KEDOVEX-68068 format. One record per residue (C-alpha): residue number from 1; residue in three letters; x, y, z. Coordinates in nm, 4 decimals, m for minus. Layout:
ATOM    nr   rest          X          Y          Z
ATOM   NUM    ala          X          Y          Z
...
***
This chain:
ATOM    nr   rest          X          Y          Z
ATOM     1    met    m0.0347     0.0081     0.0228
ATOM     2    thr     0.1240     0.3309    m0.0818
ATOM     3    asp     0.2246     0.5652     0.1723
ATOM     4    leu    m0.0135     0.8795     0.2195
ATOM     5    lys     0.1894     1.2182     0.2544
ATOM     6    val     0.0185     1.5077     0.3579
ATOM     7    ile     0.1299     1.8871     0.3165
ATOM     8    leu    m0.0638     2.1563     0.4551
ATOM     9    ser    m0.1971     2.4419     0.2878
ATOM    10    gln    m0.0148     2.8222     0.4507
ATOM    11    asp    m0.3066     3.0140     0.3197
ATOM    12    leu    m0.6613     2.9337     0.4363
ATOM    13    lys    m0.9719     3.0339     0.2405
ATOM    14    val    m1.2370     3.1689     0.4431
ATOM    15    lys    m1.5347     2.9610     0.5035
ATOM    16    pro    m1.8803     3.0435     0.3542
ATOM    17    lys    m2.1702     3.0673     0.5633
ATOM    18    asp    m2.3858     2.7498     0.5498
ATOM    19    asn    m2.6967     2.9683     0.4261
ATOM    20    glu    m2.4941     3.1059     0.1016
ATOM    21    leu    m2.3950     2.7555     0.0095
ATOM    22    lys    m2.4666     2.6532    m0.4008
ATOM    23    phe    m2.3537     2.3562    m0.5208
ATOM    24    gly    m1.9932     2.2857    m0.6903
ATOM    25    thr    m1.8925     2.6568    m0.6864
ATOM    26    met    m1.6813     2.6685    m0.3887
ATOM    27    phe    m1.3790     2.4191    m0.2912
ATOM    28    thr    m1.1859     2.3799     0.0274
ATOM    29    asp    m0.8458     2.4115     0.1039
ATOM    30    his    m0.7254     2.0455     0.0466
ATOM    31    met    m0.7398     1.7999    m0.2100
ATOM    32    phe    m0.5931     1.4027    m0.2554
ATOM    33    val    m0.3455     1.3756    m0.5791
ATOM    34    met    m0.2083     1.0498    m0.7039
ATOM    35    asp     0.0156     0.9404    m0.9921
ATOM    36    tyr     0.0181     0.6331    m1.2276
ATOM    37    asn     0.2364     0.5137    m1.4747
ATOM    38    lys     0.3339     0.1510    m1.6505
ATOM    39    asp     0.6686     0.0586    m1.4392
ATOM    40    glu     0.5095     0.1799    m1.0606
ATOM    41    gly     0.1597     0.1161    m1.0738
ATOM    42    trp    m0.0161     0.3852    m0.8398
ATOM    43    tyr     0.2460     0.6016    m0.6239
ATOM    44    asp     0.2644     0.9132    m0.4809
ATOM    45    ala    m0.0459     0.9232    m0.3153
ATOM    46    lys    m0.0478     1.3083    m0.1472
ATOM    47    ile    m0.2760     1.5520     0.0205
ATOM    48    val    m0.1634     1.9092    m0.0976
ATOM    49    pro    m0.2680     2.2081    m0.0936
ATOM    50    tyr    m0.6013     2.2807    m0.3780
ATOM    51    gly    m0.4680     2.4685    m0.6558
ATOM    52    glu    m0.3682     2.4305    m1.0509
ATOM    53    phe    m0.1633     2.2282    m1.1753
ATOM    54    ser     0.0525     2.2210    m1.4948
ATOM    55    val    m0.0478     2.0353    m1.8180
ATOM    56    glu     0.0313     2.0232    m2.1611
ATOM    57    pro    m0.2194     2.1097    m2.4759
ATOM    58    ser    m0.1737     1.7718    m2.6205
ATOM    59    met    m0.2408     1.6063    m2.2589
ATOM    60    met    m0.4943     1.2903    m2.3376
ATOM    61    val    m0.7916     1.3314    m2.1849
ATOM    62    phe    m0.8867     1.6561    m2.3398
ATOM    63    his    m0.8362     1.4658    m2.7112
ATOM    64    tyr    m0.9534     1.1012    m2.6249
ATOM    65    ala    m1.1667     1.1714    m2.3420
ATOM    66    gln    m1.0621     0.9037    m2.0866
ATOM    67    ala    m1.1962     1.0565    m1.7718
ATOM    68    ile    m1.4084     0.8958    m1.4947
ATOM    69    phe    m1.5894     1.0369    m1.1503
ATOM    70    glu    m1.7490     0.9443    m0.8625
ATOM    71    gly    m1.9897     1.2205    m0.6509
ATOM    72    leu    m2.0807     1.1073    m0.2361
ATOM    73    lys    m2.1045     1.3100     0.0480
ATOM    74    ala    m1.9826     1.3663     0.3808
ATOM    75    tyr    m2.2396     1.5004     0.6291
ATOM    76    arg    m2.2926     1.6329     0.9735
ATOM    77    lys    m2.4393     1.4591     1.2320
ATOM    78    his    m2.6071     1.6941     1.5257
ATOM    79    asp    m2.3627     1.6594     1.7735
ATOM    80    gly    m2.0751     1.7595     1.5292
ATOM    81    glu    m1.9524     1.4121     1.3841
ATOM    82    ile    m1.8402     1.3512     1.0454
ATOM    83    leu    m2.0342     1.0934     0.8784
ATOM    84    thr    m1.9794     0.9415     0.5031
ATOM    85    phe    m2.2245     0.7156     0.3289
ATOM    86    arg    m2.1636     0.4213     0.1342
ATOM    87    ala    m1.8316     0.5623     0.0121
ATOM    88    ile    m1.6874     0.2277    m0.0547
ATOM    89    asp    m1.9723     0.1428    m0.3181
ATOM    90    asn    m1.8297     0.4574    m0.4792
ATOM    91    phe    m1.4898     0.4006    m0.5094
ATOM    92    lys    m1.5730     0.0438    m0.6307
ATOM    93    arg    m1.8271     0.1840    m0.9152
ATOM    94    leu    m1.5135     0.4262    m0.9482
ATOM    95    asn    m1.3485     0.1117    m1.0632
ATOM    96    ile    m1.6025    m0.0055    m1.2430
ATOM    97    ser    m1.5684     0.2661    m1.4903
ATOM    98    ala    m1.2069     0.1915    m1.4807
ATOM    99    glu    m1.1728    m0.1385    m1.6548
ATOM   100    arg    m1.4415    m0.0044    m1.9112
ATOM   101    met    m1.2612     0.2584    m1.9952
ATOM   102    cys    m0.9004     0.1176    m2.0114
ATOM   103    ile    m0.7817     0.2785    m1.6794
ATOM   104    pro    m0.5833     0.0837    m1.4361
ATOM   105    arg    m0.7710    m0.0116    m1.1149
ATOM   106    phe    m0.6771     0.1396    m0.8026
ATOM   107    asp    m0.7142     0.0059    m0.4298
ATOM   108    glu    m1.0430     0.0757    m0.2948
ATOM   109    cys    m0.9322     0.0056     0.0218
ATOM   110    met    m0.6792     0.3235     0.0432
ATOM   111    ala    m0.8543     0.5212    m0.1562
ATOM   112    lys    m1.1689     0.5342     0.1262
ATOM   113    asn    m0.8268     0.5527     0.3985
ATOM   114    ala    m0.7006     0.8828     0.2104
ATOM   115    leu    m1.0403     1.0217     0.1683
ATOM   116    tyr    m1.0775     0.9860     0.5605
ATOM   117    glu    m0.7778     1.1826     0.5981
ATOM   118    leu    m0.8390     1.4438     0.3589
ATOM   119    leu    m1.1971     1.4419     0.5237
ATOM   120    arg    m1.0460     1.4549     0.8940
ATOM   121    ile    m0.8047     1.7632     0.7837
ATOM   122    glu    m1.0880     1.9342     0.6172
ATOM   123    lys    m1.3908     1.8658     0.8254
ATOM   124    asp    m1.4636     2.2084     0.9274
ATOM   125    trp    m1.5854     2.2778     0.5644
ATOM   126    val    m1.8329     2.0422     0.6694
ATOM   127    pro    m2.1728     2.2260     0.6829
ATOM   128    ser    m2.4366     2.1555     0.9709
ATOM   129    gln    m2.7502     2.3673     0.8338
ATOM   130    lys    m3.0466     2.1514     0.7125
ATOM   131    glu    m2.9997     1.9843     0.3073
ATOM   132    thr    m2.6417     2.1000     0.3827
ATOM   133    ser    m2.3619     1.8736     0.2825
ATOM   134    leu    m1.9893     1.8545     0.1690
ATOM   135    tyr    m1.9709     1.7084    m0.1741
ATOM   136    ile    m1.6828     1.4832    m0.2378
ATOM   137    arg    m1.5780     1.4454    m0.6173
ATOM   138    pro    m1.3444     1.1326    m0.6714
ATOM   139    phe    m1.2503     1.1347    m1.0790
ATOM   140    ile    m0.9279     1.0182    m1.2853
ATOM   141    ile    m0.7833     1.1497    m1.6225
ATOM   142    ala    m0.5202     1.0036    m1.8710
ATOM   143    thr    m0.2286     1.2208    m1.8640
ATOM   144    asp    m0.0277     1.1054    m2.1464
ATOM   145    pro     0.1120     1.4000    m2.3479
ATOM   146    tyr     0.0527     1.2315    m2.6733
ATOM   147    ile    m0.1805     1.2555    m3.0225
ATOM   148    gly    m0.3485     0.9165    m3.1100
ATOM   149    val    m0.6135     0.6967    m3.0482
ATOM   150    arg    m0.5036     0.4640    m2.7646
ATOM   151    pro    m0.5119     0.4443    m2.4043
ATOM   152    ser    m0.2968     0.6459    m2.1761
ATOM   153    asp    m0.0003     0.4876    m1.9971
ATOM   154    thr    m0.0559     0.7842    m1.7607
ATOM   155    tyr    m0.3084     0.8320    m1.5021
ATOM   156    lys    m0.4053     1.1152    m1.2325
ATOM   157    phe    m0.6169     1.0870    m0.9462
ATOM   158    phe    m0.7968     1.3345    m0.7645
ATOM   159    ile    m1.0330     1.3819    m0.4587
ATOM   160    ile    m1.1455     1.7568    m0.4218
ATOM   161    leu    m1.3927     1.8758    m0.1908
ATOM   162    ser    m1.7022     2.1133    m0.2025
ATOM   163    pro    m1.9240     2.2711     0.0302
ATOM   164    val    m2.3252     2.2246    m0.1194
ATOM   165    gly    m2.6726     2.3294    m0.0142
ATOM   166    ala    m2.9231     2.1818    m0.2455
ATOM   167    tyr    m2.8748     2.1048    m0.5694
ATOM   168    tyr    m3.2104     2.2682    m0.7229
ATOM   169    pro    m3.3162     2.5685    m0.6425
ATOM   170    glu    m3.6424     2.4816    m0.5530
ATOM   171    gly    m3.4795     2.2712    m0.2900
ATOM   172    phe    m3.6807     1.9247    m0.2201
ATOM   173    lys    m3.9899     2.0365    m0.4515
ATOM   174    pro    m4.0940     1.9061    m0.7564
ATOM   175    val    m3.9262     1.9196    m1.0929
ATOM   176    lys    m4.0024     1.9427    m1.4455
ATOM   177    ile    m3.8908     1.6578    m1.6522
ATOM   178    phe    m3.8824     1.7293    m2.0457
ATOM   179    val    m3.9010     1.3380    m2.2469
ATOM   180    thr    m3.6741     1.3347    m2.5314
ATOM   181    asp    m3.7467     1.1009    m2.8160
ATOM   182    lys    m3.4971     1.2676    m3.0399
ATOM   183    tyr    m3.1725     1.2570    m2.8753
ATOM   184    val    m3.0414     0.9403    m2.7014
ATOM   185    arg    m2.7434     0.9016    m2.4456
ATOM   186    ala    m2.6391     0.6187    m2.3749
ATOM   187    ala    m2.6712     0.2397    m2.6124
ATOM   188    ser    m2.6686    m0.1283    m2.5004
ATOM   189    gly    m2.3351    m0.1987    m2.5452
ATOM   190    gly    m2.2016     0.1366    m2.4525
ATOM   191    val    m2.0758     0.3191    m2.2081
ATOM   192    gly    m2.3340     0.4296    m2.0705
ATOM   193    phe    m2.3054     0.2141    m1.7282
ATOM   194    ala    m1.9477     0.4012    m1.7007
ATOM   195    lys    m1.9347     0.7595    m1.5077
ATOM   196    thr    m1.7790     0.8703    m1.7522
ATOM   197    ala    m1.7052     1.2503    m1.8583
ATOM   198    gly    m1.8328     1.1723    m2.2440
ATOM   199    asn    m2.1617     1.0647    m2.1416
ATOM   200    tyr    m2.2356     1.4067    m1.9857
ATOM   201    ala    m2.0962     1.6189    m2.2455
ATOM   202    ala    m2.3723     1.3952    m2.4158
ATOM   203    ser    m2.6369     1.5370    m2.2415
ATOM   204    leu    m2.5451     1.8583    m2.2734
ATOM   205    tyr    m2.7364     1.9801    m2.5709
ATOM   206    ala    m3.0861     1.8353    m2.4772
ATOM   207    ala    m3.1178     1.9370    m2.1790
ATOM   208    glu    m2.9897     2.3162    m2.2588
ATOM   209    glu    m3.2920     2.3160    m2.5087
ATOM   210    ala    m3.5524     2.1377    m2.2282
ATOM   211    lys    m3.4080     2.4028    m1.9839
ATOM   212    lys    m3.5493     2.6834    m2.2366
ATOM   213    met    m3.8431     2.5573    m2.2313
ATOM   214    gly    m3.8601     2.5154    m1.8415
ATOM   215    tyr    m3.8004     2.2381    m1.7608
ATOM   216    thr    m3.5309     2.1145    m1.5377
ATOM   217    gln    m3.3576     1.8115    m1.6955
ATOM   218    val    m3.4301     1.5644    m1.9895
ATOM   219    met    m3.5807     1.2052    m1.9747
ATOM   220    trp    m3.3797     0.9287    m2.1952
ATOM   221    leu    m3.5468     0.6695    m2.3798
ATOM   222    asp    m3.3563     0.3463    m2.5275
ATOM   223    cys    m3.1624     0.3979    m2.8390
ATOM   224    ala    m3.2647     0.1450    m3.0292
ATOM   225    lys    m3.6517     0.2019    m3.0149
ATOM   226    arg    m3.6986     0.5216    m2.8093
ATOM   227    lys    m3.9416     0.3512    m2.6199
ATOM   228    tyr    m3.8426     0.2182    m2.3133
ATOM   229    val    m3.7350     0.4985    m2.0116
ATOM   230    glu    m3.3854     0.4952    m1.9019
ATOM   231    glu    m3.3231     0.7335    m1.6669
ATOM   232    val    m3.2748     1.1020    m1.6339
ATOM   233    gly    m2.9990     1.3532    m1.7146
ATOM   234    thr    m2.8231     1.3467    m1.3411
ATOM   235    met    m3.0731     1.0763    m1.1745
ATOM   236    asn    m3.2374     0.7411    m1.1707
ATOM   237    ile    m3.6267     0.7131    m1.2285
ATOM   238    phe    m3.8844     0.5701    m1.0293
ATOM   239    phe    m4.3062     0.5651    m1.0583
ATOM   240    val    m4.4921     0.4357    m0.8437
ATOM   241    ile    m4.7680     0.2878    m1.0464
ATOM   242    glu    m5.1018     0.2059    m0.8273
ATOM   243    asn    m4.8550     0.0806    m0.4809
ATOM   244    ile    m4.5689    m0.0586    m0.6793
ATOM   245    leu    m4.2311     0.1353    m0.7170
ATOM   246    val    m4.1145     0.0180    m1.0602
ATOM   247    thr    m3.7207     0.1523    m1.2156
ATOM   248    pro    m3.5780     0.0526    m1.5396
ATOM   249    asp    m3.3148    m0.2080    m1.5111
ATOM   250    leu    m2.9976    m0.2414    m1.5616
ATOM   251    ser    m2.9582    m0.5396    m1.7176
ATOM   252    gly    m2.9589    m0.3387    m2.1271
ATOM   253    gly    m2.5771    m0.1640    m1.9253
ATOM   254    ser    m2.6730     0.1644    m2.1081
ATOM   255    val    m2.8548     0.2984    m1.7177
ATOM   256    leu    m2.6476     0.4225    m1.4868
ATOM   257    ala    m2.6083     0.1478    m1.1202
ATOM   258    gly    m2.6745     0.4754    m0.9009
ATOM   259    ile    m2.6482     0.4122    m0.5028
ATOM   260    thr    m2.9146     0.6202    m0.4063
ATOM   261    arg    m3.1003     0.3767    m0.6660
ATOM   262    asp    m2.9767     0.0870    m0.4792
ATOM   263    ser    m3.0373     0.2555    m0.1506
ATOM   264    val    m3.4057     0.3647    m0.2206
ATOM   265    ile    m3.4763     0.0048    m0.3570
ATOM   266    lys    m3.3258    m0.1475    m0.0080
ATOM   267    leu    m3.5282     0.0874     0.2173
ATOM   268    ala    m3.8392     0.0606    m0.0004
ATOM   269    asn    m3.7871    m0.3332     0.0331
ATOM   270    his    m3.6768    m0.3131     0.4316
ATOM   271    phe    m4.0263    m0.1188     0.4570
ATOM   272    asn    m4.2134    m0.3998     0.2772
ATOM   273    met    m4.2534    m0.1463    m0.0426
ATOM   274    ser    m4.3096    m0.3690    m0.4022
ATOM   275    val    m4.0480    m0.3020    m0.5984
ATOM   276    glu    m4.0222    m0.3590    m0.9497
ATOM   277    glu    m3.6756    m0.3669    m1.1847
ATOM   278    arg    m3.7934    m0.4153    m1.5827
ATOM   279    lys    m3.8211    m0.2719    m1.8458
ATOM   280    ile    m4.0541     0.0051    m1.8782
ATOM   281    ser    m4.1786     0.2082    m2.1731
ATOM   282    ile    m4.3328     0.5705    m2.1861
ATOM   283    asp    m4.5914     0.4675    m2.3014
ATOM   284    glu    m4.7170     0.2557    m2.0146
ATOM   285    val    m4.6013     0.5862    m1.7585
ATOM   286    phe    m4.8660     0.7913    m1.9972
ATOM   287    asp    m5.1110     0.5570    m2.0009
ATOM   288    ala    m5.0759     0.4836    m1.6154
ATOM   289    his    m5.1692     0.8798    m1.5464
ATOM   290    glu    m5.4436     0.8557    m1.8115
ATOM   291    lys    m5.5881     0.5374    m1.6171
ATOM   292    gly    m5.5012     0.7492    m1.2906
ATOM   293    lys    m5.2774     0.4363    m1.1821
ATOM   294    leu    m4.9715     0.6775    m1.1681
ATOM   295    lys    m4.9250     0.8019    m0.8253
ATOM   296    glu    m4.5654     0.9429    m0.8426
ATOM   297    val    m4.2879     0.9749    m1.0201
ATOM   298    phe    m3.9308     1.0630    m0.8202
ATOM   299    gly    m3.5634     1.1172    m0.9263
ATOM   300    thr    m3.2439     0.9376    m0.7251
ATOM   301    gly    m2.8970     1.0469    m0.7350
ATOM   302    thr    m2.6634     1.1448    m0.4735
ATOM   303    ala    m2.6705     1.5715    m0.5607
ATOM   304    ala    m3.0234     1.5875    m0.5341
ATOM   305    val    m3.0961     1.2389    m0.3608
ATOM   306    ile    m3.4808     1.2414    m0.4153
ATOM   307    ser    m3.6538     1.4880    m0.6572
ATOM   308    pro    m4.0093     1.4420    m0.6719
ATOM   309    val    m4.1520     1.4903    m1.0282
ATOM   310    ser    m4.4685     1.7338    m1.0857
ATOM   311    glu    m4.4763     1.7347    m1.4982
ATOM   312    leu    m4.3631     1.4586    m1.8407
ATOM   313    asn    m4.3642     1.6531    m2.1723
ATOM   314    leu    m4.3174     1.4164    m2.4248
ATOM   315    asn    m4.3636     1.6156    m2.7999
ATOM   316    gly    m4.6120     1.8640    m2.5837
ATOM   317    lys    m4.8151     1.5639    m2.4263
ATOM   318    lys    m4.7962     1.6649    m2.0909
ATOM   319    ile    m4.8827     1.5282    m1.7887
ATOM   320    thr    m4.9563     1.6150    m1.4119
ATOM   321    ile    m4.8257     1.3984    m1.1275
ATOM   322    asn    m5.0014     1.4321    m0.7936
ATOM   323    glu    m5.2018     1.7733    m0.9214
ATOM   324    gly    m4.8014     1.8998    m0.9135
ATOM   325    lys    m4.7369     1.7852    m0.5408
ATOM   326    thr    m4.4703     1.5571    m0.3463
ATOM   327    gly    m4.5983     1.2278    m0.2950
ATOM   328    asp    m4.6139     1.0583     0.0401
ATOM   329    ile    m4.3814     0.7456    m0.1211
ATOM   330    ser    m4.1456     1.0089    m0.2143
ATOM   331    gln    m4.1649     1.2195     0.1216
ATOM   332    phe    m4.1105     0.9013     0.3089
ATOM   333    leu    m3.8239     0.7808     0.1400
ATOM   334    tyr    m3.6457     1.1343     0.1327
ATOM   335    asp    m3.7346     1.1400     0.4956
ATOM   336    lys    m3.5802     0.8009     0.5673
ATOM   337    leu    m3.2801     0.8159     0.3728
ATOM   338    thr    m3.1968     1.1670     0.4990
ATOM   339    ala    m3.2378     1.0396     0.8641
ATOM   340    val    m2.9440     0.7546     0.7674
ATOM   341    gln    m2.7459     0.9921     0.6212
ATOM   342    tyr    m2.7448     1.2403     0.8852
ATOM   343    gly    m2.7349     0.9978     1.1732
ATOM   344    met    m3.0151     1.1093     1.2606
ATOM   345    asp    m3.2242     0.7242     1.2369
ATOM   346    lys    m3.0722     0.3475     1.2458
ATOM   347    asp    m2.8718     0.2636     0.9929
ATOM   348    pro    m2.9532    m0.1232     0.9204
ATOM   349    phe    m2.7609    m0.2039     0.6288
ATOM   350    asn    m2.4478    m0.0479     0.7770
ATOM   351    trp    m2.3989     0.2370     0.5333
ATOM   352    val    m2.2573     0.5329     0.7406
ATOM   353    glu    m1.8976     0.5359     0.8934
ATOM   354    thr    m1.8383     0.8107     1.1215
ATOM   355    ile    m1.4810     0.9491     1.0505
***
């Protein structure tokens, strides 16, 4: 295991007030960095002051998009303790993305331990106000100065931290979703299941079109038939049809295996809710609404946790879900999940760890 060096900053930033926090705009005093080359493997793991680093214009990540990342959070408990939620699962998923993008695997336990040391150093950056947290962004980029399509021989692994408020300005309130059958996010056999930068670049155009029409996110359909629901721009998606929670399955390899998605499924099962992971067409969703069976729709993701959906729009055909209000199931799962994350309730799954 690589030894972890620590170099502390001598020029600390002024920390923002909890009620001034936005999402992803300010970063803490320190970051984790580790390098890779073929001869040494992953080496030179260190915590250093957050700041710029020098690169060459020919660095391969700029040209061939070998870049992967994760997103997780640290929370401040009511007694001041710092908690993380399913951190090892995020590092496991990062390695799944690494394998798909021809990036060398790393030691997940070493990465988690390095993160925890970084959090101990940056503990005063974890906000305490309701719905605030410290967002954690691990990422790996290809660094060879080379023009030519092949996997890089060198990489950098970073972890940066950012104190955040609610992901959406509206907070935990229903959002409107635009369903696109014109653009696609991913295809079976592609990299849709990997958390890689190119997937998000591919989503931007449709997302901008949706925002111009007053919608918060885009819902993606499958590539082949433009029929089956896959996911939303930054979230997995759930439908409450009668009393059953339905979410697209992961079998096609084009849907991200969300950590929050999995947490919601496990929590729902724990409270004896019926859950189905299966193909669901957009026609079934609209038909269920017409018959009065579509009770709720909500998205799940690390950034927003749970986002109730108030409206779906497909080619101008709009449906309003639950009279535009947050549903009981969405609210219940949000309350239960955040209570576990903030250490306010029992954790039956051993997801939470204290720093």
